[in-house]
C-alpha positions, -999 to 999 in steps of 0.1 A, spaced: -3 549 -533 7 541 -496 -17 512 -494 -23 497 -459 -17 460 -461 -35 434 -441 -21 399 -433 -40 387 -403 -59 360 -421 -50 334 -447 -68 352 -475 -54 386 -466 -19 372 -463 -22 356 -497 -35 388 -512 -7 408 -497 20 384 -510 5 385 -545 3 423 -544 40 426 -533 50 400 -559 32 421 -586 51 452 -576 84 433 -577 76 419 -612 69 455 -624 102 466 -608 119 438 -627 105 450 -660 118 485 -653 152 471 -644 154 452 -676 145 483 -696 173 502 -679 199 475 -682 200 467 -644 205 430 -651 218 421 -617 190 439 -598 165 422 -621 180 388 -615 180 394 -577 143 403 -579 135 372 -599 153 350 -574 132 364 -545 99 361 -564 106 325 -575 116 315 -540 84 330 -525 63 315 -552 73 280 -541 69 286 -504 39 274 -484 31 269 -447 38 235 -432 20 225 -400 30 192 -383 5 175 -360 25 156 -333 19 137 -301 17 103 -286 -4 77 -304 -42 77 -299 -44 114 -288 -66 121 -318 -41 136 -342 -57 122 -374 -92 132 -361 -79 168 -355 -65 169 -390 -98 157 -405 -116 184 -384 -93 211 -398 -100 197 -433 -137 195 -426 -139 159 -439 -125 125 -432 -94 124 -454 -69 105 -432 -76 71 -417 -83 71 -379 -89 41 -357 -91 30 -321 -57 13 -325 -24 31 -334 -30 39 -371 -5 62 -387 27 44 -396 43 70 -420 45 107 -425 13 117 -443 12 151 -460 -21 167 -471 -18 194 -498 -42 212 -521 -54 198 -554 -87 200 -573 -84 163 -582 -79 138 -553 -51 113 -555 -21 101 -534 16 101 -542 36 74 -524 73 81 -520 92 50 -511 124 48 -490 143 35 -521 135 66 -541 107 52 -562 73 69 -564 38 57 -571 4 74 -576 -26 56 -562 -63 63 -557 -71 81 -524 -94 52 -512 -62 30 -512 -44 53 -487 -48 31 -456 -33 2 -474 0 21 -476 3 42 -444 -14 24 -415 -10 -4 -390 -46 -15 -395 -36 -48 -410 -4 -69 -412 -2 -63 -449 -5 -25 -446 20 -24 -418 46 -42 -438 39 -19 -468 42 12 -446 77 1 -436 88 7 -471 72 41 -474 90 74 -467 61 98 -471 26 98 -485 12 130 -500 -25 133 -501 -37 157 -528 -72 169 -519 -96 197 -525 -100 212 -491 -106 248 -482 -79 247 -455 -51 236 -477 -63 260 -504 -48 287 -481 -14 274 -492 -10 253 -460 3 217 -460 -6 195 -430 18 167 -419 3 139 -399 30 121 -379 32 87 -363 27 84 -326 58 97 -308 62 66 -286 46 40 -308 79 31 -326 114 45 -320 123 47 -357 92 67 -366 96 89 -335 130 99 -348 114 106 -382 89 129 -366 116 147 -345 137 152 -376 111 173 -394 103 196 -365 131 221 -373 119 224 -409 82 232 -404 65 265 -397 43 255 -368 35 223 -348 3 213 -331 11 190 -301 -20 170 -293 -25 161 -256 -54 140 -242 -76 159 -216 -83 125 -200 -47 118 -192 -26 149 -198 12 145 -196 23 110 -197 59 103 -187 68 103 -224 52 137 -230 70 151 -200 103 137 -213 97 150 -248 91 185 -236 121 184 -212 146 167 -235 136 165 -272 120 198 -280 144 225 -289 142 255 -265 136 278 -294 106 258 -306 80 269 -280 69 300 -299 57 280 -329 39 252 -311 2 251 -302 -8 226 -276 -43 212 -283 -58 195 -253 -82 171 -270 -115 154 -260 -131 184 -243 -169 182 -240 -168 154 -215 -159 176 -186 -177 204 -168 -167 239 -180 -148 248 -149 -129 215 -151 -119 222 -187 -105 255 -177 -86 240 -148 -71 213 -171 -59 238 -196 -44 260 -170 -26 231 -154 -12 219 -187 -1 255 -195 18 259 -163 34 225 -165 46 231 -201 61 265 -190 78 248 -161 94 221 -183 105 245 -210 119 271 -185 138 244 -166 154 233 -199 161 269 -209 180 273 -176 201 243 -184 209 255 -219 214 292 -213 223 294 -177 198 308 -152 218 339 -145 226 347 -182 212 377 -200 201 354 -227 178 335 -203 164 368 -190 155 378 -225 141 344 -233 120 344 -201 106 378 -209 98 370 -245 85 335 -243 56 342 -220 30 314 -215 26 286 -240 -4 285 -264 -27 259 -249 -62 254 -262 -89 229 -253 -107 213 -282 -131 184 -290 -118 174 -325 -144 147 -331 -173 170 -323 -157 197 -346 -155 172 -374 -191 162 -370 -202 198 -368 -184 207 -400 -198 177 -418 -234 186 -407 -228 224 -411 -238 228 -374 -225 262 -362 -236 257 -326 -220 223 -323 -188 237 -338 -187 265 -313 -192 240 -285 -160 221 -297 -140 253 -292 -124 245 -326 -128 280 -340 -106 294 -312 -79 268 -321 -81 276 -358 -79 313 -353 -48 309 -331 -31 287 -357 -40 311 -385 -25 340 -365 6 320 -358 12 313 -394 3 346 -410 13 372 -384 43 354 -370 58 331 -396 42 348 -426 56 382 -415 91 369 -423 80 364 -459 64 398 -461 95 414 -447 117 397 -473 94 410 -501 93 445 -486 130 447 -482 136 436 -518 112 463 -530 132 488 -510 166 478 -521 157 472 -558 135 503 -560 162 524 -544 187 512 -570 162 519 -598 155 555 -588 192 561 -582 199 549 -617 173 572 -632 186 603 -614 222 593 -622 213 591 -660 195 624 -661 222 643 -642 251 627 -659 238 636 -694 234 672 -684 271 675 -675 299 687 -697 319 658 -710 352 667 -692 333 671 -659 315 638 -664 348 619 -672 363 633 -640 333 622 -619 331 589 -637 367 581 -626 359 592 -591 328 570 -590 348 540 -603 374 546 -576 346 548 -550 332 514 -561 367 498 -558 371 514 -524 338 498 -513 349 464 -525 382 469 -506 362 476 -474 340 446 -481 371 423 -483 381 437 -450 347 427 -436 352 392 -449 384 390 -428 365 403 -397 338 377 -402 364 350 -404 379 363 -372 345 362 -356 340 326 -367 374 316 -353 366 334 -320 332 317 -318 347 283 -323 375 290 -299 350 301 -272 333 267 -276 365 247 -270 359 242 -233 325 227 -240 339 205 -268 369 194 -247 344 183 -219 319 167 -243 330 131 -241 338 135 -204 302 145 -197 288 118 -219 309 91 -202 301 104 -167 264 103 -176 266 67 -187 287 57 -156 261 73 -133 233 53 -150 252 21 -145 259 29 -108 223 37 -101 207 9 -121 188 -14 -96 198 -51 -97 193 -82 -77 208 -116 -77 180 -128 -100 192 -105 -127 225 -123 -128 210 -156 -139 217 -167 -174 182 -164 -187 179 -128 -173 212 -114 -185 200 -105 -220 170 -87 -206 190 -68 -180 216 -59 -206 190 -46 -230 173 -25 -203 205 -10 -191 216 -3 -226 184 15 -234 186 35 -201 222 46 -210 211 54 -245 183 76 -233 204 94 -207 234 101 -231 210 113 -258 194 137 -234 228 149 -221 241 153 -257 209 172 -266 215 197 -238 252 202 -247 243 206 -284 217 232 -276 242 250 -254 266 251 -284 239 263 -307 229 290 -282 265 302 -280 269 303 -318 236 322 -322 248 348 -297 280 352 -317 261 355 -349 238 381 -334 268 401 -323 283 399 -358 251 409 -375 249 439 -352 284 449 -361 277 445 -398 249 471 -396 277 498 -394 291 484 -427 256 485 -443 252 521 -433 287 529 -447 279 510 -479 247 529 -486 265 562 -477 291 553 -504 264 546 -529 248 580 -521 282 597 -525 284 583 -561 249 597 -567 260 631 -553 290 632 -576 267 636 -606 245 663 -592 244 695 -612 239 731 -601 216 740 -629 196 708 -628 166 705 -650 154 672 -635 118 673 -626 111 679 -589 91 646 -587 123 627 -593 141 646 -566 113 639 -541 114 602 -550 152 602 -544 146 619 -510 125 590 -500 151 566 -512 178 582 -491 157 583 -460 148 547 -464 180 532 -479 207 546 -457 210 531 -422 182 506 -428 187 469 -420 176 457 -455 205 435 -466 193 408 -442 225 397 -424 206 385 -394 184 361 -414 214 349 -433 233 340 -401 207 327 -377 188 308 -404 221 294 -418 235 260 -412 229 255 -375 192 250 -370 185 213 -364 220 204 -374 241 201 -343 212 189 -322 206 161 -346 239 146 -335 224 137 -301 202 111 -316 228 96 -339 252 94 -309 228 74 -288 216 52 -317 252 43 -327 261 36 -291 231 13 -285 236 -7 -317 272 -14 -308 267 -20 -271 239 -45 -274 261 -66 -296 295 -61 -279 283 -62 -244 263 -94 -249 293 -109 -268 320 -99 -243 301 -102 -211 283 -135 -217 314 -152 -233 340 -137 -210 339 -126 -173 301 -133 -170 307 -171 -174 324 -170 -140 297 -150 -124 270 -173 -137 290 -203 -126 293 -188 -91 256 -183 -90 250 -219 -99 275 -233 -74 261 -211 -46 228 -229 -49 244 -262 -38 258 -248 -6 240 -239 26 211 -214 26 232 -190 45 258 -188 17 232 -184 -10 217 -153 6 250 -137 15 243 -101 6 279 -92 4 286 -119 -22 256 -109 -42 267 -73 -41 302 -83 -52 288 -101 -82 266 -71 -91 295 -48 -87 316 -70 -109 289 -71 -136 286 -33 -135 323 -28 -137 325 -51 -167 297 -31 -183 315 2 -176 346 -11 -192 327 -21 -223 309 13 -224 341 32 -221 356 11 -249 327 20 -271 330 57 -263 367 56 -271 359 41 -305 331 65 -312 353 94 -303 380 82 -328 355 74 -356 333 105 -352 351 138 -347 324 158 -328 346 189 -326 352 189 -363 315 185 -370 308 216 -348 336 235 -364 322 229 -399 287 240 -389 300 271 -371 320 282 -401 291 274 -425 269 297 -405 294 326 -406 300 318 -443 264 325 -449 269 361 -437 297 365 -462 276 351 -490 248 375 -482 272 404 -480 287 395 -513 254 389 -532 235 419 -520 262 445 -524 275 432 -557 240 435 -572 241 472 -565 278 478 -573 278 459 -606 246 476 -619 260 510 -608 292 502 -628 271 491 -658 251 523 -657 282 544 -655 298 526 -684 266 530 -705 266 567 -697 302 569 -707 294 555 -741 265 579 -745 287 609 -736 314 598 -760 288 596 -787 273 630 -775 238 615 -772 211 630 -750 178 617 -737 148 626 -759 118 644 -743 98 612 -744 125 592 -727 129 618 -701 92 619 -694 91 581 -691 120 580 -666 103 607 -645 70 587 -645 89 556 -635 107 574 -607 75 588 -594 58 554 -593 88 537 -578 91 564 -552 55 556 -541 63 519 -539 93 527 -517 72 546 -492 45 519 -493 71 491 -487 88 510 -459 54 515 -443 48 477 -444 83 471 -430 77 495 -401 42 479 -395 57 444 -393 84 455 -369 59 473 -347 36 443 -346 65 420 -338 75 442 -308 39 445 -297 35 407 -299 66 403 -277 53 427 -251 19 409 -250 36 375 -247 57 387 -219 27 401 -200 
């Protein structure tokens, strides 16, 4: 068997997934035949989960960078509306369907199906009516017959990042959930202030590996200028991301050293999306090559299949290994047990039951250790949590101190404008500070989870060793089991023991943290701004600021010397800022009381470690319960003095032979994925 799998392209990846699912479905049938109901159910859960999976690619960037045009170029036809004005006002998802139509999901939970030519009336800002309609829409899903989406890829078109704050937050909220993102930058004006701040403050440090930066509108520059622009963009992105990684991890930490080695240079590609779209519509290969779009598409394809898709393949390969091992173990156990004398079997049976209970006792001890690790992880975070509100408040106070003001700003008609500007500046600064602190927390928890998953590998080895001991209990000296079963079992032992197939690391790192804690930064700033704009205007304009405004008015009636007295002006500005500080501090005190940040972090930390316990329980019990059921079934057969017929024995041997081949094949794929991942890291570092 030992098939060599290929997953470097969409079609090859899809074929590989289908092939592995086919093997798992066959293993499920064998398990059903042998009464391994838990193993069968576990296989079905994995297959069902993978069947519903698809790649999701979000196209993000400032408005009018050509996001919708780039999507249309990927699709090869104009599916989404594009215009010279900011167009996209909602999240638009493009998915595959032979029949074109649009599903509108409203914010109130209602859904509606409309014709595709009506799309712009629901999702754009191209008219007053469509913009008002778009405000009620949560997401529009465009079902369309495109070759690109037929590869099991959904594209998500997002609103311009700085076009509208609410939609910017919507865009940011989906980034932790997607498989890859394409950040579209204009070659004509790369790196606006907003793009710089987004990379420095909004983007999670861990996101860089799954982002492609498309520098759009190439073809209007000389070739050497295009190369220079791409290289400049690449270096600036790396600089922004590395600076943030230093703030999150600490420049001298081992985590930053590993990150710096692995992350390498960002994926930056120059494209001309409009030219690519025209080329595809005209089937002009030369024009398409000039757009450099094939290079971009190949990079995206590799990112999805070889990087993100490899995780799916590894899950499938691991399930074949664990389920196949249990299946062959069960077959050998049946044949050997039925060859034993009844008294010997009963003795071994009791020893095996005791071994299973011993494994469960050790597992319960592991649960205690995981709880201890969670408590230690949260305890280690306490200094950061204790200092959280202090840092947030200090950040706000610094903004107020450094905010430039003149005597003009103290006039009644300017106060509201000044207050709004200052509030927005504070909001932005505390959100950025909270984002950094939250990522520091997430980094610390991820380190603790990694340490715990490494420790759990020793339990995994001990677990498989215990299962192997149960197997050995029923070996017989004068065994008449065909050699092919023994060779298959040899493969199982070499693969199953000591291998990292239970998947603790995935359970922990992909648990509750990703996108969770960091999302608190936005809600903190939003809640602050909403309160402050009301409370500050209310308190300041109706309270102490009346005196300040009155002084400003009186000053104008006195001599010119008095009206330009810098000391008096500065005193008034200082008084305004002090009043503002007092209001901000009051708001923070109320927010601290009403939203227990420490408790929120505690819950997410323990949820993440709880996912390790869940994985440990689920995966081990599948094997233990089915082993117990097999032993109980054999005990019944022995008591009834039943033996396997020749046909049953031959069938079991053929199953064991076939499954043994699957195990070798799956282990080969597992090793290939691991090797490719390590090679990719080395290439990235270089």
